C-alpha positions in Angstrom: 0.0 -0.1 0.0 1.3 3.5 -1.0 2.2 6.0 1.7 -0.4 8.4 0.3 -3.1 5.8 0.8 -2.7 5.8 4.6 -1.6 9.3 5.3 -4.0 12.2 5.4 -3.6 14.9 2.7 -1.3 17.8 3.2 -4.0 20.3 2.0 -4.8 22.5 4.9 -1.3 22.4 6.6 0.3 25.6 7.2 3.5 26.5 5.2 5.7 26.1 8.3 4.3 22.5 8.9 5.0 21.5 5.3 8.4 22.9 5.3 9.3 21.3 8.6 8.0 18.0 7.4 9.8 18.1 4.0 13.2 19.1 5.8 12.8 16.2 8.1 11.9 13.7 5.4 8.4 13.0 6.8 6.9 13.8 3.4 8.2 14.6 -0.1 7.7 17.9 -1.7 6.3 16.0 -4.7 3.6 14.6 -2.6 2.7 17.9 -1.0 2.4 19.5 -4.4 0.4 16.6 -5.9 -2.1 16.9 -3.0 -2.6 20.7 -3.6 -3.0 20.2 -7.4 -5.7 17.7 -6.9 -7.5 20.1 -4.5 -7.2 22.9 -7.0 -8.6 20.5 -9.8 -11.7 19.8 -7.6 -12.6 23.3 -6.3 -11.2 26.1 -8.4 -13.9 25.9 -11.0 -16.2 27.4 -8.4 -13.7 30.0 -7.3 -11.7 31.2 -10.3 -8.8 31.9 -8.1 -6.2 30.8 -10.6 -5.5 32.2 -14.1 -3.3 29.3 -14.9 -2.0 26.3 -13.1 1.4 24.8 -13.7 0.6 21.1 -13.1 3.4 19.1 -14.7 6.0 21.9 -14.2 5.1 22.2 -10.5 5.6 18.5 -10.1 9.0 18.6 -11.9 10.0 21.5 -9.6 9.0 19.6 -6.5 11.0 16.6 -7.6 14.0 18.9 -7.8 13.4 20.1 -4.4 13.4 16.5 -3.2 16.7 15.7 -5.0 18.5 18.4 -3.0 20.9 17.0 -0.4 20.6 19.8 2.1 17.1 21.2 2.7 18.1 22.6 6.2 18.4 26.2 5.0 15.2 26.2 2.9 12.5 28.0 5.0 9.8 27.1 2.4 11.1 23.7 1.4 8.3 22.1 -0.6 5.7 24.7 0.1 3.2 25.2 -2.7 2.7 28.9 -3.4 0.8 30.9 -5.9 2.0 34.2 -7.6 -0.2 37.1 -8.6 -0.5 37.4 -12.4 1.2 40.7 -12.8 4.5 39.3 -11.6 6.8 37.6 -14.0 7.1 33.7 -13.7 9.5 32.2 -16.1 7.7 30.2 -18.8 4.4 32.0 -18.4 2.9 35.2 -20.0 2.3 37.9 -17.5 -1.5 38.7 -17.7 -1.8 41.9 -15.7 -5.5 41.0 -15.4 -6.0 42.2 -18.9 -6.1 40.8 -22.4 -4.7 44.0 -23.7 -1.9 44.2 -21.3 -0.9 40.5 -21.4 2.9 40.3 -22.1 4.8 37.4 -23.8 6.1 34.4 -22.0 8.7 35.6 -19.4 12.2 34.4 -19.9 13.2 35.0 -16.3 11.5 35.2 -12.8 10.9 38.4 -11.1 13.2 38.9 -8.2 10.5 38.1 -5.7 9.7 34.9 -7.4 13.4 34.0 -7.7 13.6 34.5 -3.8 10.6 32.2 -3.3 12.1 29.5 -5.4 15.4 30.0 -3.7 13.8 29.3 -0.4 12.4 25.9 -1.7 8.9 27.0 -2.6 7.1 25.5 -5.6 5.1 27.8 -7.9 1.7 26.1 -8.6 0.5 28.8 -10.9 -0.6 32.5 -11.1 -3.7 34.1 -9.6 -6.3 36.3 -11.0 -6.5 40.1 -10.6 -8.7 42.8 -12.0 -7.6 44.6 -15.0 -4.2 46.5 -14.3 -4.8 45.9 -10.7 -7.1 48.8 -10.4 -10.2 47.6 -8.5 -10.9 46.0 -5.1 -13.1 43.4 -6.9 -11.6 40.7 -9.0 -13.3 39.6 -12.4 -13.1 39.8 -16.2 -14.9 38.5 -19.2 -13.4 35.1 -18.5 -14.4 34.5 -14.9 -15.6 36.0 -11.6 -13.2 35.3 -8.6 -15.5 34.3 -5.6 -15.0 34.6 -1.9 -14.8 31.0 -0.4 -16.7 32.2 2.8 -19.6 33.1 0.5 -19.5 32.5 -3.3 -22.1 35.3 -3.7 -19.4 37.8 -2.6 -16.1 39.1 -3.9 -12.9 37.9 -2.6 -11.6 41.5 -2.9 -8.8 42.9 -5.1 -6.6 43.5 -6.6 -4.9 40.3 -5.2 -8.4 38.7 -5.1 -7.3 35.4 -6.7 -4.5 35.1 -4.1 -6.9 35.5 -1.2 -9.5 33.1 -2.6 -6.7 30.5 -3.1 -5.4 30.8 0.4 -8.8 31.0 2.2 -9.9 27.8 0.3 -6.6 25.9 1.0 -5.6 25.7 -2.6 -2.2 26.9 -1.2 -1.0 27.6 2.2 0.3 31.1 1.3 0.3 33.3 -1.7 2.2 36.1 -3.0 0.4 39.5 -3.7 1.1 43.1 -4.1 -0.5 46.2 -2.8 -0.8 49.6 -4.4 -3.7 51.1 -2.6 -4.8 48.2 -0.4 -4.6 45.3 -2.8 -3.3 42.8 -0.2 -5.0 44.1 2.9 -8.5 44.4 1.3 -8.7 40.9 0.0 -7.2 39.5 3.2 -10.0 41.3 5.2 -12.6 39.9 2.8 -11.3 36.4 3.2 -10.3 36.2 6.9 -6.5 36.1 6.3 -3.4 37.8 7.4 -2.1 40.3 4.8 1.0 42.4 5.3 2.0 45.4 3.2 5.7 46.1 4.0 6.9 49.7 4.1 8.5 51.4 1.2 11.8 50.1 -0.1 11.8 46.9 2.1 11.2 44.6 -0.9 12.1 45.2 -4.6 8.8 46.0 -6.4 9.8 46.6 -10.0 6.6 46.3 -11.9 4.9 48.6 -14.4 6.1 52.0 -15.5 7.3 53.2 -12.0 5.8 51.1 -9.3 2.7 53.1 -9.2 4.7 56.3 -8.4 6.3 54.3 -5.5 3.0 53.3 -3.8 3.1 49.6 -4.6 4.8 46.9 -2.5 5.0 43.0 -2.7 3.8 41.0 0.3 2.1 37.8 1.4 -1.3 36.5 2.4 -1.5 33.7 4.9 -3.7 31.9 7.3 -1.4 32.4 10.3 0.9 35.1 11.5 3.9 32.6 11.5 3.5 31.9 7.8 3.0 35.6 7.0 6.4 36.3 8.9 8.3 33.5 7.1 6.9 34.7 3.7 7.8 38.3 4.5 11.4 37.3 5.5 11.9 35.4 2.2 10.5 38.2 0.1 12.7 40.7 1.9 15.8 38.6 1.6 16.2 38.0 5.3 16.7 35.0 7.5 13.3 34.2 9.2 13.5 35.2 12.8 11.0 34.0 15.6 8.5 36.7 16.4 8.9 38.2 19.8 5.7 39.3 21.6 5.9 43.1 22.1 5.9 44.5 25.6 3.6 47.2 26.7 2.9 49.5 23.7 0.8 52.6 23.3 -1.7 52.0 20.5 -3.8 54.8 18.9 -7.3 53.8 17.9 -9.2 55.5 15.2 -12.6 54.9 13.4 -12.1 58.0 11.3 -12.6 57.3 7.6 -10.1 58.8 5.1 -13.0 59.3 2.7 -15.6 62.1 3.7 -19.1 60.7 3.6 -18.0 57.0 4.2 -18.0 55.6 7.7 -17.5 52.0 9.1 -20.6 49.9 9.6 -21.5 48.4 12.9 -19.5 45.1 12.4 -16.4 46.9 11.5 -16.7 49.3 14.4 -17.2 46.2 16.8 -14.2 44.7 15.3 -12.1 47.6 16.2 -13.6 47.4 19.8 -12.9 43.7 20.0 -9.2 44.4 18.9 -9.0 47.0 21.6 -9.9 44.5 24.2 -7.4 41.9 22.9 -4.7 44.7 23.1 -5.5 45.5 26.6 -5.5 41.8 27.6 -2.0 41.5 26.0 -0.9 44.4 28.3 -1.0 47.3 25.9 -2.5 50.8 26.4 -5.0 52.1 23.9 -6.0 55.7 23.4 -7.9 57.8 20.8 -5.7 59.1 18.0 -7.3 60.1 14.8 -5.0 60.8 11.8 -5.9 64.1 10.0 -6.7 63.1 6.5 -6.9 66.4 4.7 -9.3 66.8 1.8 -6.4 67.2 -0.6 -5.1 63.9 0.4 -8.1 62.1 -1.0 -7.8 64.0 -4.2 -4.1 63.1 -4.4 -4.8 59.5 -3.8 -7.4 59.4 -6.5 -5.4 61.3 -9.0 -2.4 59.1 -8.4 -4.6 55.9 -8.8 -5.8 57.3 -12.1 -2.3 58.4 -13.3 -0.6 55.1 -12.3 -3.0 53.2 -14.8 -2.1 55.8 -17.6 1.6 55.5 -16.9 1.5 51.7 -17.2 -0.5 51.8 -20.4 1.9 54.4 -21.9 5.0 52.4 -20.9 3.5 49.2 -22.5 2.7 51.0 -25.7 -1.0 49.8 -25.5 -3.9 51.7 -26.9 -6.6 52.7 -24.4 -9.4 51.4 -26.5 -8.2 47.8 -25.9 -9.2 48.1 -22.2 -12.5 47.3 -20.4 -14.7 50.4 -20.5 -14.3 51.1 -16.8 -10.5 51.1 -17.2 -10.6 53.2 -20.3 -12.3 56.0 -18.2 -9.8 55.6 -15.4 -6.8 55.9 -17.8 -8.3 59.0 -19.5 -8.8 60.6 -16.2 -5.1 59.7 -15.3 -3.9 61.4 -18.4 -5.9 64.5 -17.6 -4.6 64.5 -14.0 -1.0 64.4 -15.1 -1.5 67.2 -17.7 -3.0 69.3 -15.0 -0.1 68.7 -12.6 -2.2 66.9 -9.9 0.2 64.1 -9.4 3.3 65.4 -7.5 6.0 63.7 -5.5 6.1 66.7 -3.2 2.6 66.0 -2.1 3.3 62.5 -1.2 6.4 63.6 0.6 4.4 65.9 2.8 1.9 63.2 3.6 4.6 60.8 4.4 6.3 63.2 6.8 3.0 64.1 8.4 2.3 60.2 8.8 5.7 59.5 10.4 5.4 62.5 12.7 1.8 61.4 13.7 3.2 58.6 15.8 5.5 60.9 17.7 3.0 63.7 18.0 0.5 61.3 19.7 3.1 59.4 21.6 1.9 56.1 20.1 3.7 53.1 18.7 1.0 51.7 16.4 -2.3 52.8 15.0 -5.4 50.6 14.9 -8.3 51.2 12.3 -10.9 49.2 10.6 -9.8 47.1 7.7 -13.0 47.8 5.7 -16.0 50.1 6.0 -18.5 47.5 4.8 -19.2 44.0 3.7 -17.5 42.8 0.5 -19.7 43.6 -2.6 -21.2 40.9 -4.8 -19.1 38.7 -7.0 -20.4 39.7 -10.4 -19.4 41.0 -13.7 -18.1 44.3 -12.6 -15.7 44.4 -15.5 -18.7 45.0 -17.7 -20.2 47.8 -15.6 -19.6 51.4 -15.7 -16.6 53.3 -14.3 -18.9 55.1 -12.0 -20.4 52.0 -10.6 -17.1 50.4 -10.0 -15.8 53.6 -8.3 -18.8 53.8 -5.9 -18.5 50.2 -5.0 -14.8 50.2 -4.3 -14.6 53.5 -2.4 -17.6 52.7 -0.1 -16.4 49.5 1.2 -12.6 49.8 1.3 -11.3 53.4 2.1 -8.9 52.6 5.0 -5.9 51.2 3.2 -4.8 53.7 0.5 -3.4 56.5 2.8 -0.6 54.2 4.0 0.5 53.5 0.5 0.8 57.2 0.0 2.8 57.3 3.2 4.9 54.4 2.4 4.3 52.9 5.9 3.9 49.3 6.8 0.4 47.9 7.6 -1.1 44.5 8.4 -4.7 43.2 8.4 -5.7 40.7 11.0 -9.0 38.7 11.4 -10.8 39.4 14.7 -14.1 37.6 14.2 -17.2 37.4 12.0 -19.9 39.6 10.7 -23.5 38.8 11.4 -23.7 37.5 7.7 -20.9 35.0 8.5 -18.2 36.7 6.6 -14.9 37.4 8.3 -14.2 40.9 9.9 -10.8 42.3 10.4 -8.7 45.3 11.6 -5.8 47.1 10.2 -2.6 47.8 12.2 -0.3 50.7 10.9 3.2 51.4 12.0 6.2 53.7 11.5 8.9 52.8 9.0 10.7 49.5 9.8 7.9 48.2 12.0 6.9 45.1 10.1 8.0 42.6 12.8 6.4 44.7 15.5 3.1 44.6 13.6 3.3 40.9 13.1 4.1 40.4 16.7 1.0 42.2 17.8 -1.0 40.2 15.3 0.5 37.1 16.8 -0.9 38.2 20.2 -4.3 38.5 18.6 -4.0 35.0 17.2 -2.9 33.6 20.5 -5.8 35.1 22.4 -8.6 34.6 19.8 -7.6 32.2 17.2 -9.5 32.5 13.9 -10.9 29.9 11.6 -7.9 29.4 9.1 -10.0 28.4 6.2 -13.6 29.2 4.9 -16.3 26.8 6.0 -16.3 23.7 3.8 -12.6 24.2 2.8 -10.5 22.3 2.3 -12.8 19.8 0.8 -10.4 16.9 0.8 -9.1 15.3 4.0 -8.8 17.0 7.5 -5.5 18.6 7.3 -1.9 17.5 7.4 -0.4 14.7 9.6 1.6 17.5 11.3 -1.7 19.1 12.4 -3.4 15.9 13.4 
């Protein structure tokens, strides 16, 4: 009888459990990858998380991991991972969520993909995103990416496919990137840990100019420990054990960056619950509202528009090839740049004000809602008007974007459920260099109030790994 006939599936295990088992020889990377490919084949038709799956290629790569004589220094040995489809993976086109912006087969991996492979990870495929990464809802004419917690709802965006894949156990962790919330928003929608590192910590190198420096690569995971090891690999660091932070002063704010939009009751309750967890961990909380000036909102929107225009111009693609919502977005970006509304000086002012905010209020970390409302319906938003998309995106997810403009690290952490059963989360923001501090606080949340790691009903095969049994 084969080993796989008597051992539980490794689908549902954490990245750290898998890597430890592969390093010890308890399981082969090939078996782990085969388990996950089988699971993807069974459930992704309902979710549309993946753009493409590298079945045979992934098995071959897993075999190469198994052939290595020394696995001790591979923090992600044999761990199946997905990469967002705007990031080059050798041997695949780079889709960018867009038929018009799809580029030819990449000859080499992006640097972050190279680091993942170097750590022993196996790339199972690339995950879906909305066109140009512009939207907090993931769909196009070929498919609608759905939230495993409720298939009627979106998994968020723009790393929507990544979040759906992790929440359903298709992969234990997934790569994403975050220009105005594109890791944190889907993490909040799908009950995951999602870290956006601070500016310059991880090489970005996408599009025309990294969305004017707003965008960062990061990870989505079901546990804080997995998020930490993924962050370390992307940042080119040796993974360190997280140390629970001692007594901190945490500012708490419900204030919305967007006038006229405020958090609903479940999101307000989530912040209150997080405050209680902080107090139980020995931290002090106090009110501390950032001052989001009206010009900041205009600068965020203008930069959002202009980033799309810059990427299109750099690619030499005509606007008419895009979805109609994106055509309008790009046209407004071209107008904003002509009028001089996109200025590095404005971003510098907000960054300095944001860094000073922590000192001015004598706080170490800021706590805010992750979202303002429930994730919108999973539907064909790519065929709807620009105005309809803007309204839906800005009403439910206004809290992430200011911290991209500031270049500060931020993490989203689950803290419970909404009345409709969907996860609810909070956002923690810190000063430059505070990624490990934020993860340490998130770890204290996880210890005190563990969350359900996967959506109900997922994974649909087995009950988890031998390591977790």
